[in-house]
C-alpha positions in Angstrom: 0.0 0.0 0.0 1.3 3.5 -0.9 0.1 6.6 0.8 0.9 10.2 -0.3 2.4 12.3 2.5 3.0 16.0 2.6 5.2 17.9 5.1 4.1 21.5 5.6 5.6 24.3 7.6 2.5 26.0 9.2 2.3 29.5 10.6 5.1 30.6 8.4 5.5 31.9 4.9 9.0 30.3 4.5 10.4 26.8 5.0 12.4 26.0 8.2 10.2 28.2 10.3 6.8 27.8 11.9 5.7 24.3 12.9 6.1 21.3 10.6 3.2 18.9 10.3 2.8 15.8 8.1 -0.5 15.3 6.3 -2.0 12.1 4.8 -5.2 12.4 2.7 -6.8 9.0 2.8 -9.8 7.4 1.0 -10.7 5.5 4.2 -9.3 5.4 7.8 -6.3 3.2 8.5 -6.4 1.3 11.8 -5.3 3.3 14.8 -2.1 1.3 15.3 -0.9 2.0 11.8 -1.7 5.7 12.1 0.2 5.8 15.3 3.2 4.0 13.8 3.3 6.5 10.9 3.2 9.4 13.3 6.0 7.9 15.4 8.1 7.3 12.2 7.5 10.9 11.1 8.7 12.1 14.5 7.0 15.4 14.0 4.9 17.2 16.6 1.8 16.1 14.7 0.7 14.0 11.8 -2.8 14.7 10.5 -5.0 12.0 8.8 -7.9 13.3 6.7 -10.7 11.4 5.0 -13.4 12.9 2.7 -16.9 13.0 4.1 -19.1 14.4 1.4 -18.1 18.0 0.8 -16.4 18.0 4.2 -13.5 16.1 5.7 -13.0 14.1 8.9 -9.6 14.7 10.6 -7.5 13.1 13.3 -4.2 14.1 14.8 -1.4 11.9 16.2 1.8 12.9 18.0 4.7 10.4 18.0 3.2 9.0 21.2 -0.6 9.4 21.1 -3.7 10.7 19.4 -4.8 14.3 20.5 -8.1 16.0 20.7 -7.2 19.2 18.7 -4.2 20.4 16.7 -4.2 23.8 15.0 -1.1 23.8 13.0 -1.8 20.3 11.5 -5.3 21.4 10.6 -3.9 24.5 8.9 -1.4 22.3 7.0 -4.2 19.9 6.0 -6.2 22.8 4.5 -3.1 24.0 2.7 -2.7 20.5 1.1 -6.4 20.3 0.1 -6.4 23.8 -1.4 -3.1 23.4 -3.3 -2.9 19.8 -4.3 -6.5 18.3 -4.3 -8.3 21.0 -6.3 -10.6 22.0 -3.5 -12.7 24.7 -5.1 -14.7 26.2 -2.2 -13.6 29.1 -0.1 -13.8 27.3 3.2 -13.1 23.7 4.3 -15.1 22.2 7.1 -13.2 19.5 9.1 -15.1 17.2 11.5 -13.3 16.0 14.6 -14.7 13.4 17.0 -13.3 15.2 20.0 -13.5 18.9 19.0 -16.5 19.1 16.7 -16.6 21.2 13.5 -13.5 23.2 12.6 -13.5 25.7 9.7 -10.5 26.8 7.7 -11.1 29.8 5.3 -8.9 31.4 2.6 -8.1 35.1 3.3 -5.8 36.3 0.6 -2.4 34.5 1.1 -3.4 33.4 4.6 -5.6 30.7 6.1 -7.9 31.3 9.0 -8.8 28.6 11.5 -12.2 28.9 13.2 -11.9 26.8 16.4 -14.0 26.6 19.7 -12.6 28.8 22.4 -11.3 27.1 25.5 -12.9 27.6 28.9 -10.4 28.2 31.7 -10.5 28.5 35.5 -8.0 29.9 37.9 -6.3 27.2 39.9 -3.5 26.7 42.4 -0.5 25.3 40.5 0.7 21.8 41.6 4.1 21.9 43.4 5.4 19.4 40.8 4.5 21.9 38.0 6.2 24.8 39.7 9.4 22.8 40.3 9.5 21.5 36.8 8.7 24.7 34.9 11.7 26.6 36.3 9.9 29.9 37.2 7.1 31.3 39.4 4.0 32.4 37.5 1.9 35.3 38.7 -1.3 33.4 37.7 -2.2 29.8 36.8 -5.2 28.5 34.9 -6.5 25.2 33.8 -8.2 24.6 30.5 -9.8 21.6 28.8 -6.4 19.9 28.2 -3.6 22.3 29.3 -2.3 24.5 32.1 -1.8 28.2 31.3 0.9 29.9 33.3 1.1 33.7 33.1 4.5 35.4 33.8 5.6 38.9 34.3 7.6 39.6 31.1 8.6 38.3 27.7 12.2 37.9 28.9 11.1 35.6 31.6 9.3 33.4 29.0 12.4 33.4 26.8 14.7 32.3 29.7 12.6 29.5 31.0 14.4 26.1 31.1 11.9 23.5 32.1 12.9 20.1 33.5 11.2 18.0 30.8 11.6 14.7 32.7 9.8 16.1 35.7 7.3 18.1 33.5 6.3 14.8 31.8 4.9 13.6 35.2 2.4 16.5 35.5 -1.2 15.3 34.7 -2.0 17.4 31.7 -1.6 17.3 27.9 0.7 20.4 27.9 1.7 23.6 29.6 1.3 27.0 28.0 3.5 29.8 29.4 2.7 33.4 28.4 3.3 37.1 29.0 2.6 40.5 27.4 4.8 40.9 24.4 7.3 43.6 23.5 6.3 43.9 19.9 3.2 41.6 19.9 0.2 41.8 22.2 1.3 38.5 23.8 4.0 35.9 23.5 4.0 32.2 24.6 5.8 28.9 24.6 4.2 25.4 24.8 5.6 22.3 26.4 4.1 18.8 26.1 6.6 16.1 27.0 3.6 14.0 28.2 2.7 13.4 24.5 6.2 13.2 23.2 6.8 16.9 22.4 9.2 18.7 24.8 8.6 22.1 23.1 6.2 22.6 20.2 7.3 25.3 17.7 3.9 26.9 17.1 0.7 25.6 18.7 -2.6 26.7 17.2 -4.7 24.9 19.8 -3.0 26.7 22.6 -4.2 30.0 21.2 -7.8 28.9 21.8 -6.8 29.3 25.5 -4.5 32.3 25.1 -6.8 34.5 23.0 -9.8 34.7 25.4 -7.4 35.3 28.3 -5.5 38.2 26.7 -8.6 39.6 25.0 -10.0 40.1 28.5 -6.8 41.4 29.9 -6.1 43.9 27.1 -9.7 44.8 26.4 -9.4 44.0 22.7 -10.7 41.2 20.5 -8.0 41.2 17.7 -4.5 40.4 18.9 -1.1 39.7 17.5 0.9 36.8 19.0 4.3 35.3 18.7 5.4 31.8 19.9 9.0 32.1 21.1 10.3 28.7 20.1 13.6 28.5 18.1 11.6 28.3 14.8 9.2 31.0 16.0 5.7 31.6 14.6 3.5 34.6 14.2 -0.3 34.6 14.5 -3.2 37.0 14.4 -6.0 35.9 16.7 -9.6 37.1 17.0 -11.9 36.3 19.9 -15.4 35.9 18.7 -17.4 34.8 21.7 -17.3 31.0 22.0 -15.0 30.8 18.9 -11.4 31.9 18.2 -10.2 32.7 14.7 -6.4 32.2 14.1 -4.8 33.2 10.9 -1.4 32.2 9.5 0.5 31.1 6.4 1.7 27.7 5.4 4.4 26.5 2.9 5.2 23.1 1.5 8.5 21.6 2.5 8.3 18.1 1.1 6.0 15.7 -0.8 6.6 12.0 -0.6 5.1 8.5 -0.5 4.8 6.0 2.3 5.1 2.3 1.4 3.5 -0.1 3.8 3.7 -3.9 3.2 3.7 -5.2 -0.3 
């Protein structure tokens, strides 16, 4: 069996930046163990598998270790592949996720806009294990559907954090978002998820469904600019629209290949 595979750098308009994702457009689902093995072999933060469903598409995302409920950059990458290589003629693509419901990606000039459900967060006391592992003391801590959100005093603090990933992997959560007001952007962030095989994710679209409502309330504005401070860096424009968050960014193709499985 041969499967076409695309590697896309999402949230960037040039290769070697943003967040790389693999995308496989299938006729029918593979079994879960095979999809997990492909994701592990790719060894990227996420591999997206997409299956046509009428005019829409069903989508699933796998890290090298596990399936996840939502992934922004791999959804953006999947839309890029469908628009550019599968002759998708409509203005918007509707993806259907078993865990996250309907997800819309719309063309806006040279950019693509994700339309995702906004996360609901509550203020919590940070676990001691998290504070020890993260390497800094947040001024506020919140818990969302899948991640912790830690707010720090400055961009420089975010840049200098050196988490203990071995200890961080023991915290009961999908990932940890750290954020502060930005110097040139409304807010900056980093995202750590050793629990699912990603020590630090380059650019995390799903984290901005948590970040956008928080900073929209703090800064009293609904349209915000954001930068994720990984080594590759990524820049996003985020709009808070009630129970939805719209996240726009670019995507660029790095590689097109073919997977061979069995005979």
